[in-house]
C-alpha positions as a printed NumPy array, in Angstrom:
array([[  0.137,  -0.359,   0.012],
       [  3.06 ,   2.381,   0.462],
       [  4.593,   1.339,  -2.451],
       [  1.064,   2.361,  -4.651],
       [  0.852,   5.645,  -2.742],
       [  4.267,   6.593,  -3.322],
       [  4.065,   5.564,  -7.122],
       [  0.78 ,   7.842,  -7.156],
       [  2.696,  10.957,  -5.3  ],
       [  5.701,  10.639,  -7.855],
       [  3.121,  10.423, -11.079],
       [  1.522,  13.641,  -9.717],
       [  4.73 ,  15.542,  -8.892],
       [  5.823,  14.685, -12.64 ],
       [  2.489,  15.964, -13.978],
       [  2.772,  19.222, -12.248],
       [  6.083,  20.022, -13.543],
       [  5.443,  19.133, -16.797],
       [  1.938,  21.514, -16.275],
       [  4.696,  24.088, -15.312],
       [  7.   ,  24.106, -18.156],
       [  3.983,  24.528, -20.432],
       [  2.829,  27.384, -19.006],
       [  6.193,  28.959, -19.497],
       [  6.581,  28.107, -22.72 ],
       [  7.798,  31.015, -24.888],
       [  6.751,  29.515, -27.994],
       [  4.397,  32.5  , -28.917],
       [  7.486,  34.703, -29.259],
       [ 10.381,  34.989, -32.069],
       [ 13.046,  34.329, -29.239],
       [ 15.969,  34.451, -32.114],
       [ 16.107,  38.073, -32.17 ],
       [ 14.953,  41.164, -30.561],
       [ 12.516,  43.923, -31.755],
       [ 13.386,  47.516, -30.408],
       [ 10.278,  49.441, -29.866],
       [  9.948,  52.934, -28.167],
       [  6.732,  54.986, -26.846],
       [  4.746,  56.233, -24.05 ],
       [  4.081,  54.203, -20.981],
       [  0.099,  54.154, -20.89 ],
       [ -0.516,  50.751, -18.288],
       [  1.486,  49.417, -15.895],
       [ -0.128,  45.868, -14.429],
       [  2.151,  44.214, -11.533],
       [  0.51 ,  41.061, -11.347],
       [  1.298,  37.324, -11.331],
       [  2.549,  35.492, -12.738],
       [  3.539,  37.611, -15.261],
       [  3.486,  41.681, -15.624],
       [  2.334,  43.965, -18.378],
       [  3.169,  47.308, -19.344],
       [  0.962,  48.497, -22.519],
       [  2.763,  51.328, -24.342],
       [  2.005,  54.31 , -27.239],
       [  4.015,  54.357, -29.895],
       [  4.075,  54.766, -33.945],
       [  3.951,  51.953, -36.198],
       [  6.071,  52.163, -39.487],
       [  3.06 ,  53.513, -41.246],
       [  2.727,  56.416, -39.475],
       [ -0.194,  55.393, -37.732],
       [ -0.976,  55.391, -33.477],
       [ -0.058,  51.784, -32.238],
       [ -0.567,  49.885, -28.664],
       [  2.289,  47.137, -27.914],
       [  1.804,  45.032, -25.173],
       [  4.898,  44.038, -23.025],
       [  4.818,  40.585, -21.171],
       [  7.406,  40.665, -18.263],
       [  8.277,  38.391, -15.607],
       [  6.107,  38.532, -12.443],
       [  6.469,  41.14 ,  -9.447],
       [  8.961,  39.171,  -7.283],
       [ 10.898,  38.401, -10.371],
       [ 11.334,  42.172, -11.227],
       [ 11.976,  42.829,  -7.462],
       [ 14.81 ,  40.326,  -7.418],
       [ 16.227,  42.258, -10.574],
       [ 16.362,  45.58 ,  -8.72 ],
       [ 13.043,  46.865, -10.337],
       [ 10.562,  48.491,  -7.817],
       [  7.278,  49.917,  -8.703],
       [  8.203,  53.515,  -9.023],
       [ 10.779,  53.484, -11.629],
       [  8.167,  52.951, -14.721],
       [  5.017,  55.27 , -14.314],
       [  2.053,  55.949, -16.858],
       [  3.466,  58.924, -18.902],
       [  6.987,  57.989, -18.906],
       [  8.976,  57.2  , -22.204],
       [ 10.676,  54.002, -22.495],
       [ 12.387,  51.967, -25.056],
       [ 12.643,  48.131, -24.824],
       [ 14.222,  45.035, -26.225],
       [ 11.966,  42.285, -26.383],
       [ 11.15 ,  39.001, -28.713],
       [  8.291,  40.213, -30.573],
       [  4.926,  37.427, -31.236],
       [  5.646,  35.397, -34.09 ],
       [  2.439,  36.104, -36.053],
       [  4.137,  40.163, -36.18 ],
       [  0.985,  41.756, -33.512],
       [  1.927,  43.93 , -31.395],
       [  3.275,  42.404, -28.515],
       [  6.418,  40.998, -26.914],
       [  8.432,  39.13 , -24.559],
       [ 10.286,  41.851, -22.242],
       [ 14.273,  41.028, -22.261],
       [ 15.566,  44.489, -21.638],
       [ 13.641,  47.912, -20.69 ],
       [ 15.155,  51.518, -20.438],
       [ 13.099,  53.77 , -18.582],
       [ 13.267,  57.63 , -17.696],
       [ 16.516,  56.923, -16.17 ],
       [ 18.281,  56.064, -19.185],
       [ 19.311,  52.878, -16.995],
       [ 18.72 ,  49.238, -18.908],
       [ 17.406,  46.556, -17.096],
       [ 16.3  ,  43.207, -17.203],
       [ 12.743,  42.807, -17.157],
       [ 12.648,  39.053, -17.911]])
């Protein structure tokens, strides 16, 4: 009976690990290169498991565009030395990030340069 419970516990642990890995897949992003995006912060969301920034920018054809920038969660940002007061709505920022595979206006943040001019890791 103890052996059976141990096997069941091990199976549950493996399934949970596989689920966690699947959640953190970056398959939707082009991880082979960085895209550079500049704009004005419209929204900042400090959520778990991922934080989000939305910026107003201009597309290549001169039209207004909104980009969604995905970052790690608040705990990961804090471990990288990033605090909530470093980026505010209205700040002009630039980012190096991995754009969505389909070319849409979204990316996985790599590095972000805020109003202070310092580039910081956001993933």
